[in-house]
N, C-alpha and C positions, 0 to 999 in steps of 0.2 A: 525550517521547522519552528525555530524560535521566533523568527519574524512573523510567522503566521499564528503565533500564540498556541502552538501545539506542544504539549509536554511529553517528556520521555515515557511517562507512565501511559499516556494515551496511545502512543505509538506501540508500546509493548502489548497493550490490550487489543489493539487493532490487529496486530500480527497473530496473537494467540487465539482470538475468537473470531477473526474475520473470515471472509470467503474469498478465495482466489477467483478473480473474474477474467484475467488474461495471463498467459504465460509467454515468456520470451526466451525460449531455449537456446537461441543463438547469441544472446548477449555475452559480452566479454568484459572482464575475465571469467565471470560466473553467470550461469543462467539466472534469470530473474523472473519475478511475477508481480502482478498488480493485485493488491489485496483491498477489498472493500470492508471496512470495519465501522460499526456503529458504536461510538464511544462518547460518553458524557452528553448524550442527546444530539450528537451531530455525526454526519457521515465523514469518514476520512478515507483517502486513498493512500496506501503505502506501497512504494515500489521497493522490493527487497530482493537481495541476491544471496544465494546460499553457497558457501564454500564447504562442500561436504568433507573435503580432506581434513580441514581443521575444525569442522563442526561449528562454524560461525555463520551468522546471518548479518549481512550488511544492509543498512537502510540507505537507499539511494536518494529518495525524496519522500516527502509527506505533504499532502495538500487536501483541501476540501474540493469536492467535485464541482465543476461549473455546470449548472443545470441546462445551459444552452448547448452543451457538448455531449450530454448523456441522456439516455432514455429516463423516464420517470422512476424506474426501479434502480437506476444508477449502475446497471450491470452491462450495458451495451452503449457503444458510441453511436451518436446520431449520424 
């Protein structure tokens, strides 16, 4: 995240206001999801996993989508 120039505030905004575009219910140790967030004028993907028992969300990774791998609306893989 830091290597990509993405701030903690941008990640938090993406999680709070973003749209879940993929879900990974079999991920371990916690189910995770891919969130598309539009933050500071750019699209960000956040993979986040929820530990419902402790009410925590773990950020697995954060990155900008590669337009060669995603449809124009950034919601589906090509």
